[in-house]
C-alpha positions as CSV (number, residue, x, y, z in Angstrom):
1,X,0.0,0.0,0.0
2,X,1.4,3.3,-1.0
3,X,1.6,6.2,1.5
4,X,1.2,9.8,0.6
5,X,4.5,11.6,0.3
6,X,4.9,14.7,2.5
7,X,7.1,17.3,0.9
8,X,8.5,19.9,3.2
9,X,9.1,23.3,1.6
10,X,11.7,25.5,3.2
11,X,10.2,28.5,4.9
12,X,12.2,31.0,2.7
13,X,11.1,29.2,-0.5
14,X,7.5,29.2,0.7
15,X,7.6,32.9,1.4
16,X,9.1,33.6,-2.0
17,X,6.4,31.5,-3.7
18,X,3.7,33.5,-1.8
19,X,5.3,36.8,-3.0
20,X,5.3,35.5,-6.6
21,X,1.5,35.4,-6.7
22,X,0.2,37.9,-9.1
23,X,-1.6,41.0,-8.4
24,X,-4.6,39.7,-10.1
25,X,-4.6,36.5,-7.9
26,X,-4.8,38.7,-4.9
27,X,-7.4,40.9,-6.5
28,X,-9.6,37.9,-7.3
29,X,-9.3,36.5,-3.7
30,X,-10.1,40.0,-2.3
31,X,-13.1,40.3,-4.5
32,X,-14.3,36.8,-3.6
33,X,-14.2,37.4,0.1
34,X,-15.6,40.9,-0.3
35,X,-18.6,39.5,-2.2
36,X,-19.0,36.8,0.4
37,X,-19.1,39.5,3.1
38,X,-21.6,41.6,1.1
39,X,-23.8,38.6,0.4
40,X,-23.8,37.7,4.1
41,X,-24.7,41.2,5.1
42,X,-27.4,41.5,2.4
43,X,-29.1,38.1,2.7
44,X,-30.2,38.4,6.3
45,X,-33.3,40.6,6.8
46,X,-35.3,39.9,9.9
47,X,-38.4,37.7,9.2
48,X,-40.5,40.1,11.3
49,X,-39.3,42.9,9.1
50,X,-40.4,41.0,5.9
51,X,-43.8,40.3,7.3
52,X,-44.3,43.9,8.4
53,X,-43.0,45.3,5.1
54,X,-45.4,43.1,3.1
55,X,-48.3,44.1,5.4
56,X,-47.3,47.8,4.8
57,X,-47.1,47.2,1.0
58,X,-50.6,45.6,0.9
59,X,-52.2,48.3,3.1
60,X,-50.7,51.2,1.2
61,X,-51.3,49.8,-2.3
62,X,-55.0,48.9,-1.6
63,X,-55.6,52.3,0.1
64,X,-54.1,54.1,-2.9
65,X,-55.9,52.0,-5.5
66,X,-59.3,52.5,-3.8
67,X,-59.0,56.1,-2.7
68,X,-56.9,57.6,-5.5
69,X,-56.8,55.4,-8.6
70,X,-60.6,55.1,-8.6
71,X,-60.9,58.7,-9.8
72,X,-57.3,59.3,-11.2
73,X,-57.5,56.4,-13.6
74,X,-60.5,57.7,-15.7
75,X,-58.7,61.1,-16.0
76,X,-55.4,59.7,-17.1
77,X,-57.2,57.2,-19.4
78,X,-58.9,60.1,-21.2
79,X,-55.8,62.3,-21.4
80,X,-53.7,59.5,-23.0
81,X,-56.4,58.3,-25.4
82,X,-57.2,61.9,-26.6
83,X,-53.7,63.0,-27.3
84,X,-52.0,60.0,-28.8
85,X,-52.6,56.6,-30.4
86,X,-51.8,53.4,-28.5
87,X,-52.6,51.6,-25.3
88,X,-53.2,53.4,-22.0
89,X,-50.7,51.1,-20.1
90,X,-47.1,50.6,-21.1
91,X,-46.1,47.0,-19.9
92,X,-42.5,46.2,-19.9
93,X,-40.3,43.2,-18.7
94,X,-38.2,44.3,-15.8
95,X,-35.7,42.5,-13.5
96,X,-37.2,41.6,-10.1
97,X,-36.4,39.7,-6.9
98,X,-33.6,37.2,-7.4
99,X,-33.3,38.3,-11.0
100,X,-36.7,36.9,-11.9
101,X,-38.5,38.9,-14.8
102,X,-41.9,40.4,-14.2
103,X,-44.4,42.7,-16.1
104,X,-43.9,46.2,-14.9
105,X,-46.9,48.6,-15.4
106,X,-46.8,52.2,-16.2
107,X,-49.1,54.7,-17.8
108,X,-47.9,55.3,-21.4
109,X,-46.0,58.6,-21.7
110,X,-44.5,58.0,-25.1
111,X,-45.7,57.7,-28.7
112,X,-45.6,54.1,-29.6
113,X,-41.9,53.3,-30.8
114,X,-39.6,50.4,-31.4
115,X,-36.9,51.5,-28.9
116,X,-39.0,51.5,-25.8
117,X,-37.4,48.4,-24.4
118,X,-33.8,49.3,-25.1
119,X,-33.5,53.1,-25.1
120,X,-34.0,55.0,-21.8
121,X,-35.9,58.3,-22.0
122,X,-33.9,61.3,-21.8
123,X,-34.5,65.0,-21.1
124,X,-36.6,66.6,-23.8
125,X,-37.0,63.2,-25.5
126,X,-39.0,63.6,-28.7
127,X,-40.8,60.4,-28.0
128,X,-42.5,61.7,-25.0
129,X,-46.0,63.1,-25.5
130,X,-47.1,66.4,-24.2
131,X,-49.4,64.7,-21.6
132,X,-46.5,62.3,-20.9
133,X,-44.3,65.1,-19.8
134,X,-46.7,66.0,-17.0
135,X,-47.2,62.5,-16.1
136,X,-43.5,61.9,-15.8
137,X,-42.9,65.1,-14.0
138,X,-45.5,64.3,-11.4
139,X,-44.6,60.6,-11.4
140,X,-48.3,59.8,-12.1
141,X,-47.1,57.5,-14.8
142,X,-45.6,55.2,-12.1
143,X,-48.7,55.1,-9.9
144,X,-49.8,52.1,-12.1
145,X,-47.1,50.1,-10.3
146,X,-49.2,50.1,-7.2
147,X,-50.9,47.2,-8.9
148,X,-47.4,45.5,-9.1
149,X,-47.1,46.1,-5.4
150,X,-50.4,44.5,-4.6
151,X,-49.6,41.5,-6.8
152,X,-46.3,41.0,-5.0
153,X,-44.0,41.8,-7.9
154,X,-42.8,45.0,-6.3
155,X,-42.6,46.7,-2.9
156,X,-43.2,50.3,-2.0
157,X,-39.6,50.8,-1.1
158,X,-36.7,49.0,-2.8
159,X,-34.2,49.4,-5.7
160,X,-35.8,50.6,-8.8
161,X,-36.4,47.8,-11.4
162,X,-34.3,48.1,-14.6
163,X,-34.9,47.1,-18.2
164,X,-33.7,43.6,-19.1
165,X,-31.3,45.1,-21.6
166,X,-29.9,47.4,-19.0
167,X,-29.6,44.7,-16.4
168,X,-27.4,42.6,-18.7
169,X,-25.2,45.5,-19.5
170,X,-24.8,46.9,-16.0
171,X,-24.1,43.4,-14.5
172,X,-21.1,43.1,-16.7
173,X,-19.7,46.5,-15.9
174,X,-20.6,47.2,-12.3
175,X,-19.2,45.0,-9.4
176,X,-21.8,43.6,-7.1
177,X,-24.6,44.9,-9.4
178,X,-26.7,41.8,-8.9
179,X,-26.8,42.2,-5.1
180,X,-29.5,44.7,-5.7
181,X,-31.8,41.9,-6.8
182,X,-31.8,40.5,-3.2
183,X,-34.8,42.7,-2.4
184,X,-38.0,43.3,-4.2
185,X,-37.8,46.2,-6.6
186,X,-39.6,49.3,-5.3
187,X,-41.6,52.3,-6.4
188,X,-38.9,54.4,-4.9
189,X,-35.7,53.7,-3.0
190,X,-32.6,55.0,-1.3
191,X,-30.9,56.1,-4.5
192,X,-34.0,58.1,-5.6
193,X,-34.2,60.1,-2.3
194,X,-30.5,60.9,-2.8
195,X,-31.4,62.6,-6.1
196,X,-30.5,59.9,-8.5
197,X,-33.6,60.0,-10.6
198,X,-34.3,59.5,-14.3
199,X,-31.7,59.0,-17.1
200,X,-28.2,57.8,-16.5
201,X,-25.6,59.9,-18.2
202,X,-22.2,58.8,-16.7
203,X,-21.0,55.6,-15.1
204,X,-20.1,57.4,-11.9
205,X,-23.8,58.2,-11.4
206,X,-24.7,54.5,-12.1
207,X,-22.2,53.3,-9.6
208,X,-23.5,55.8,-7.0
209,X,-27.0,54.4,-7.5
210,X,-25.9,50.9,-7.0
211,X,-23.9,51.8,-3.9
212,X,-27.1,53.4,-2.4
213,X,-29.1,50.3,-3.4
214,X,-26.6,48.1,-1.5
215,X,-26.6,50.5,1.4
216,X,-30.3,50.0,1.7
217,X,-30.1,46.3,1.5
218,X,-27.6,46.2,4.4
219,X,-29.6,48.7,6.6
220,X,-33.3,48.1,5.6
221,X,-35.8,48.5,8.4
222,X,-39.4,49.7,8.6
223,X,-38.1,53.0,9.9
224,X,-35.8,53.4,7.0
225,X,-38.6,52.5,4.6
226,X,-40.9,55.1,6.2
227,X,-38.2,57.7,6.0
228,X,-37.7,57.0,2.3
229,X,-41.4,57.1,1.7
230,X,-41.9,60.5,3.2
231,X,-38.8,61.8,1.7
232,X,-40.0,60.8,-1.7
233,X,-43.5,62.4,-1.1
234,X,-41.7,65.6,-0.2
235,X,-39.4,65.5,-3.3
236,X,-42.4,64.9,-5.6
237,X,-44.1,68.0,-4.1
238,X,-40.9,70.1,-4.5
239,X,-40.5,68.8,-8.1
240,X,-44.0,69.7,-9.1
241,X,-43.5,73.2,-7.8
242,X,-40.3,73.6,-9.7
243,X,-37.7,72.7,-7.1
244,X,-34.5,71.1,-8.3
245,X,-33.2,68.1,-6.4
246,X,-29.4,67.6,-6.8
247,X,-27.6,64.4,-6.2
248,X,-25.7,64.1,-3.0
249,X,-22.8,61.9,-2.3
């Protein structure tokens, strides 16, 4: 029977071999442990928090649908139908919890076009209808997502869901991007109350958004959710009345 051979490597030689490891090797190990740390921190929300959060989502979405959408929907329906051709709702596949795709609802704000699923709307985008400009400014277009919240596809508070095309692109360029999918996407989130709203112009801005999304995942609580909720409501009021919300680091 053969026995394993134990080879003793002199301490000096062992030290030199360790020093010979490439910078990329160390970077890979560092990133691996960093990601493990991030995953551990992100994956452990309290079960009591999850129950309370879902209860809050259902209560707020049902209240909004009954008290607001009951009269708002007919008005928006007529405004959209009278000013442009096409459906009232714009339904688009977005990336949700754990990376699962879902149908995200919005009131249509653009003329029907072939780039809706790949090209993000920009400031003074010619595809946006006159009524659509107001709907986007007031965020009324996104009130249709309260149905997504009620169905369980989204939450009131969480990282904003991205288009599938953008998810694939961002995941290949931004480290830890997919960690943001460890929570249900939300109507509003930490990045939005920090001023990162609308089109993405530079990579630095995108990285900041992702950093705030991951910050939320590590620190989420009902109190933080309520803070984000009221901050968002205040920002919407300021925006409607012409205030400018600037990004903050």
